[in-house]
C-alpha positions in Angstrom: -95.2 -23.9 -69.6 -98.5 -25.2 -70.0 -98.5 -26.4 -73.2 -101.5 -26.5 -74.9 -102.1 -28.7 -77.8 -103.0 -27.2 -81.1 -106.5 -27.1 -82.4 -105.9 -30.2 -84.5 -106.3 -32.3 -81.3 -110.2 -32.2 -82.0 -109.3 -34.5 -85.0 -108.5 -37.3 -83.3 -89.9 -26.5 -76.0 -50.3 -13.2 -63.1 -50.6 -14.2 -66.2 -49.2 -14.5 -63.6 -47.8 -11.2 -64.6 -45.2 -9.8 -62.2 -46.9 -9.0 -59.1 -44.9 -6.9 -56.8 -45.7 -6.2 -53.2 -44.1 -2.8 -51.9 -42.0 -4.0 -48.9 -38.7 -3.0 -47.6 -37.5 -6.5 -47.1 -39.2 -8.8 -49.5 -40.1 -9.0 -53.2 -42.8 -11.5 -54.3 -42.9 -13.0 -57.7 -45.3 -15.6 -58.9 -44.3 -17.7 -61.9 -46.2 -20.6 -63.3 -44.7 -23.7 -65.0 -46.6 -26.8 -66.6 -46.3 -29.2 -63.4 -45.7 -26.8 -60.5 -46.2 -23.3 -59.0 -43.2 -21.6 -57.7 -43.5 -18.8 -55.1 -40.3 -17.1 -54.9 -38.9 -14.4 -52.5 -35.6 -12.8 -52.1 -35.0 -14.8 -48.9 -36.6 -18.1 -49.5 -38.0 -20.4 -52.5 -40.4 -23.3 -51.9 -42.0 -25.6 -54.6 -45.3 -27.2 -54.3 -45.9 -30.7 -55.8 -48.7 -31.5 -58.1 -50.4 -33.4 -55.5 -50.1 -30.4 -53.0 -51.5 -28.2 -55.8 -54.6 -30.5 -56.4 -55.3 -30.6 -52.8 -55.1 -26.9 -52.5 -57.4 -26.5 -55.5 -60.0 -28.9 -54.1 -59.7 -27.2 -50.8 -60.4 -23.7 -52.2 -63.3 -25.1 -54.3 -64.9 -26.8 -51.5 -64.6 -23.6 -49.4 -66.2 -21.5 -52.0 -69.1 -23.9 -52.7 -69.6 -24.2 -48.9 -69.9 -20.5 -48.6 -72.2 -20.2 -51.5 -74.3 -23.0 -50.3 -74.5 -21.5 -46.7 -75.6 -18.1 -48.2 -78.4 -19.7 -50.1 -79.5 -22.1 -47.4 -79.6 -19.4 -44.9 -81.0 -16.5 -47.0 -83.8 -18.7 -48.7 -85.4 -20.4 -45.7 -88.7 -21.1 -47.5 -91.0 -18.9 -45.3 -93.0 -16.5 -47.6 -92.9 -13.0 -46.7 -96.1 -11.4 -47.9 -95.8 -8.4 -50.3 -96.8 -4.9 -49.2 -98.8 -3.5 -52.0 -101.9 -1.6 -51.6 -104.9 -3.7 -50.3 -107.1 -2.3 -53.0 -106.0 -0.8 -56.3 -108.6 0.6 -58.8 -108.1 -0.4 -62.3 -108.7 2.0 -65.1 -107.6 1.2 -68.8 -104.8 3.2 -70.0 -105.2 5.5 -73.0 -101.4 5.3 -73.7 -98.6 2.8 -73.3 -96.7 5.3 -71.1 -99.8 5.5 -68.9 -100.0 1.6 -68.6 -96.5 1.2 -68.0 -96.6 4.0 -65.2 -99.7 2.1 -63.7 -97.6 -1.1 -63.4 -94.5 0.6 -62.2 -96.3 2.7 -59.5 -98.6 0.1 -58.1 -96.6 -3.2 -58.6 -93.0 -2.0 -58.8 -92.5 -3.7 -62.0 -89.1 -2.4 -63.3 -89.0 -3.7 -66.8 -92.3 -3.5 -68.5 -91.8 -4.1 -72.3 -95.0 -5.0 -74.1 -93.9 -2.9 -77.2 -96.9 -0.6 -78.4 -99.7 -3.3 -77.5 -101.8 -1.2 -75.5 -104.9 -3.8 -75.4 -102.3 -6.2 -74.0 -101.0 -3.9 -71.4 -104.4 -3.2 -70.2 -105.3 -6.9 -70.1 -102.0 -7.6 -68.0 -102.7 -4.8 -65.8 -106.2 -5.6 -65.0 -105.2 -9.2 -64.3 -102.6 -8.1 -61.9 -104.9 -5.9 -60.3 -107.6 -8.4 -59.7 -105.1 -10.9 -58.2 -103.6 -8.0 -55.8 -107.2 -7.2 -54.6 -108.0 -10.8 -54.0 -105.1 -11.2 -51.7 -105.2 -7.7 -50.3 -101.8 -6.7 -51.5 -99.9 -9.7 -50.1 -99.3 -11.5 -53.5 -95.7 -11.1 -54.9 -95.5 -9.5 -58.5 -93.0 -9.9 -61.3 -90.2 -7.5 -61.5 -90.2 -7.9 -65.4 -92.7 -8.3 -67.9 -92.0 -8.6 -71.6 -92.8 -10.6 -74.9 -90.6 -13.5 -75.8 -90.0 -14.7 -79.3 -88.9 -18.0 -77.8 -92.3 -19.0 -76.6 -94.4 -20.5 -79.3 -98.2 -20.1 -79.8 -98.9 -23.1 -77.7 -97.1 -21.8 -74.7 -98.8 -18.6 -73.8 -96.6 -17.5 -70.9 -93.6 -18.6 -68.8 -92.6 -17.6 -65.3 -89.0 -17.4 -64.2 -89.3 -17.1 -60.7 -85.7 -16.8 -59.8 -85.6 -13.6 -61.7 -89.3 -12.7 -61.0 -89.6 -12.5 -64.8 -93.0 -13.0 -66.7 -92.5 -13.8 -70.4 -95.5 -13.7 -72.8 -95.6 -15.3 -76.2 -95.2 -12.7 -78.8 -96.3 -15.1 -81.5 -99.7 -15.6 -79.7 -100.4 -12.4 -78.3 -99.4 -9.9 -80.9 -101.9 -11.2 -83.6 -104.0 -8.5 -85.1 -107.7 -8.6 -84.5 -108.7 -10.3 -87.8 -106.1 -13.1 -87.5 -107.1 -13.8 -83.9 -111.0 -14.0 -85.1 -110.4 -16.1 -88.1 -108.5 -18.7 -86.1 -111.3 -19.0 -83.6 -114.0 -19.4 -86.3 -111.8 -22.1 -87.8 -111.5 -23.9 -84.6 -115.2 -23.6 -84.0 -115.9 -25.3 -87.4 -114.0 -28.4 -86.2 -116.5 -29.2 -83.5 -119.6 -27.1 -84.0 -122.3 -27.3 -86.6 -125.5 -25.5 -87.4 -127.8 -27.3 -89.9 -131.4 -26.2 -90.6 -131.3 -24.0 -87.5 -130.1 -26.8 -85.3 -127.0 -26.7 -83.5 -125.0 -29.6 -82.4 -121.3 -30.8 -81.7 -119.5 -33.2 -83.9 -119.0 -36.7 -82.5 -115.8 -36.7 -80.4 -115.4 -39.1 -77.3 -114.0 -37.3 -74.2 -115.1 -33.9 -75.5 -116.1 -31.4 -72.7 -119.5 -30.5 -73.9 -120.3 -28.1 -70.8 -117.1 -26.1 -71.4 -117.5 -26.1 -75.2 -121.2 -24.8 -74.9 -120.0 -22.1 -72.8 -117.2 -21.3 -75.2 -119.7 -21.1 -78.0 -121.8 -18.8 -75.9 -118.7 -16.5 -75.7 -118.0 -16.8 -79.5 -121.6 -15.7 -80.3 -121.2 -12.7 -77.8 -117.9 -11.5 -79.3 -119.3 -11.9 -82.8 -121.9 -9.3 -81.8 -119.4 -7.0 -80.1 -118.2 -4.3 -82.3 -115.6 -3.4 -79.6 -114.1 -6.7 -79.2 -110.3 -6.7 -79.2 -107.8 -9.1 -80.5 -106.9 -10.2 -76.9 -110.7 -11.1 -76.4 -110.3 -13.6 -79.4 -107.1 -14.8 -78.3 -108.3 -15.7 -74.8 -111.3 -17.6 -76.4 -108.8 -19.6 -78.5 -107.0 -20.7 -75.4 -110.5 -22.0 -74.1 -111.0 -24.1 -77.2 -107.4 -25.4 -77.0 -107.9 -26.4 -73.7 -110.9 -28.2 -74.4 -109.0 -30.0 -77.2 -106.1 -31.1 -75.1 -108.2 -32.1 -72.2 -109.9 -34.8 -74.3 -106.4 -36.4 -75.3 -105.4 -36.7 -71.5 -106.4 -40.2 -70.8 -106.1 -40.0 -66.9 -108.5 -37.1 -66.9 -111.0 -39.0 -69.4 -110.8 -42.2 -67.2 -111.6 -40.2 -64.2 -114.7 -38.5 -65.8 -115.7 -41.9 -67.2 -115.8 -43.4 -63.7 -118.4 -40.8 -62.5 -120.8 -41.7 -65.5 -123.3 -44.3 -64.0 -124.8 -45.1 -67.3 -121.2 -45.9 -68.7 -120.3 -47.9 -65.9 -123.5 -50.0 -66.0 -122.8 -51.0 -69.8 -119.3 -52.0 -68.7 -120.5 -54.2 -66.1 -123.0 -55.7 -68.3 -120.2 -56.5 -70.7 -118.1 -57.9 -68.0 -115.4 -55.4 -68.7 -113.4 -54.7 -65.5 -112.8 -51.0 -64.7 -110.5 -50.5 -61.7 -109.4 -46.8 -61.8 -106.3 -47.4 -59.8 -105.1 -50.1 -62.0 -105.9 -48.0 -65.1 -103.8 -45.1 -63.6 -100.8 -47.3 -63.3 -100.7 -48.2 -66.9 -98.7 -46.1 -69.6 -100.5 -43.4 -71.3 -100.6 -45.4 -74.6 -102.3 -48.4 -72.7 -104.8 -45.9 -71.3 -105.6 -44.7 -74.7 -105.9 -48.3 -76.2 -108.2 -49.1 -73.3 -110.5 -46.1 -73.9 -110.6 -46.6 -77.6 -111.9 -50.1 -77.0 -114.5 -49.3 -74.4 -115.7 -46.2 -76.4 -116.5 -48.3 -79.3 -118.8 -50.3 -76.9 -120.4 -47.3 -75.4 -121.0 -45.7 -78.6 -122.7 -48.6 -80.0 -124.8 -49.1 -76.9 -125.8 -45.5 -76.4 -125.7 -44.4 -80.0 -123.8 -41.3 -79.0 -120.3 -40.2 -77.9 -119.1 -39.9 -74.3 -118.7 -36.5 -73.2 -117.3 -34.9 -69.9 -118.3 -31.9 -67.9 -115.2 -30.9 -66.3 -114.4 -27.1 -65.7 -112.4 -25.4 -68.4 -108.9 -24.0 -67.3 -109.3 -20.8 -69.1 -112.9 -20.0 -68.6 -111.6 -16.8 -67.0 -109.6 -14.5 -69.5 -106.9 -13.7 -66.7 -106.2 -17.2 -65.7 -102.9 -17.4 -67.8 -101.6 -14.5 -65.4 -102.9 -16.0 -62.4 -101.3 -19.6 -63.1 -97.9 -17.9 -63.8 -98.0 -15.9 -60.8 -98.9 -19.0 -58.8 -95.6 -20.4 -59.8 -93.9 -17.1 -58.4 -95.7 -17.4 -55.0 -94.8 -21.0 -54.8 -91.1 -20.3 -55.6 -90.9 -17.7 -53.0 -92.4 -20.2 -50.5 -89.7 -22.7 -51.1 -86.5 -23.3 -49.2 -83.4 -23.6 -51.3 -83.2 -27.4 -50.3 -86.7 -28.1 -51.9 -85.8 -26.2 -55.2 -82.5 -28.4 -55.5 -84.3 -31.6 -54.5 -87.8 -30.8 -55.9 -87.9 -34.0 -58.1 -87.2 -36.1 -55.0 -90.2 -34.6 -53.2 -92.9 -36.7 -54.9 -91.4 -38.3 -58.0 -94.5 -40.7 -58.2 -97.3 -38.0 -58.2 -98.6 -39.0 -61.7 -98.7 -42.6 -60.6 -100.2 -41.9 -57.2 -103.9 -42.9 -57.6 -105.2 -41.0 -54.5 -103.2 -37.8 -55.3 -104.2 -37.9 -59.0 -107.9 -38.2 -57.9 -107.4 -35.1 -55.7 -105.9 -33.3 -58.5 -108.5 -34.3 -61.1 -111.0 -32.1 -59.0 -109.0 -29.2 -60.0 -108.2 -29.6 -63.6 -106.5 -32.1 -65.9 -103.5 -29.9 -66.1 -103.2 -30.1 -62.2 -102.7 -33.9 -62.7 -99.4 -33.5 -64.7 -96.9 -32.5 -61.7 -96.8 -31.2 -58.3 -95.8 -27.7 -59.6 -98.7 -27.5 -61.9 -101.1 -28.7 -59.2 -100.0 -25.7 -57.1 -100.4 -23.2 -59.9 -103.6 -24.5 -60.9 -105.1 -24.4 -57.2 -103.7 -20.8 -56.9 -105.6 -20.0 -60.2 -108.8 -21.0 -58.5 -107.9 -19.1 -55.3 -107.6 -15.9 -57.5 -111.1 -16.6 -58.8 -112.4 -16.9 -55.3 -113.2 -20.5 -55.7 -113.5 -22.9 -52.6 -110.7 -25.5 -52.6 -111.4 -28.9 -51.3 -109.8 -29.7 -48.0 -107.7 -32.6 -49.3 -106.5 -30.5 -52.1 -105.3 -27.7 -49.8 -103.5 -30.1 -47.7 -101.6 -31.4 -50.8 -101.2 -27.7 -52.0 -99.4 -26.7 -48.9 -97.2 -29.9 -49.0 -96.1 -28.9 -52.3 -95.2 -25.3 -50.9 -98.3 -23.6 -52.2 -98.6 -20.1 -50.7 -101.4 -19.3 -48.3 -101.6 -15.5 -48.4 
């Protein structure tokens, strides 16, 4: 669950019943008492002590656990078996929900498809799944169930439950009507974008991604002039804006972007302010924020402007939410049972490992948050046909990223 911070980030989830065995010779009866189990027959009676009873119970439990564990260990080896869907599927928007549901069931074997009566949402989902399928020539696995969830809030667009192949989509977010979705985007735009006397400019926020915001503003203008724009179009734009908002509150990301800015580095050098990125990454998030606050005050004074970043936006493609969640599904199917049980032991220091954080920063700010999100973010870029740096691909495979 990719949380995404709200727009206000710009301001800165027998009896033993009598059991009889038919026999000509022996009648068996099991009776239970507080401290012992008595097994009696017509020929013989033997009492089990409490100690014996406990040992038998432990033995039975261990045997059952061993059996279950063996099944899981041997049946989930971690070697991903590619799916066998059609290498190329042609997408055509459905005109009815029944048609959309049939498309998903026939092409992707989705058994449970419950998006209520939201046809625009169904077409968006089906188109995204089709794009993903065609990118990997039918080898990517698909969810078996797709449905809205009331539990997922607006700042959590979607969630994948890989063990059940279940994709859940936030009903609170995706079931907004057209007018509501449009108005929310307009309110978000006002927080960062100003037009005065025919001139356009951004409000002063340090760490803001001006490149991504400019692209989002262009999409906003396009949608404003599109009479056929749908609620899902505005919702996807709102996700872009929220991602821009949360990225500038992620200190590790901003520090990495700052280190690439030659002018800022020269100012810090002139002011004798040490800037060791590896040491800064080792600090707590609050310490990083305090450091940024102090140096931004200096940079703003020297340059008379705010520091802006230029990293890619996670949601520059409207289908990236789908691609990201399906990335989690591919990773799950590529994992062994052992790695699933002990996944937190695989790389517990990922967020503090400077070299790995630098690799993840090439992908997105969200890729820096955990190994699993790193994998899902790379898979998203692969769905978009982007080239992944070699060091990032090496780490992707180490964390069980699927190579289809």
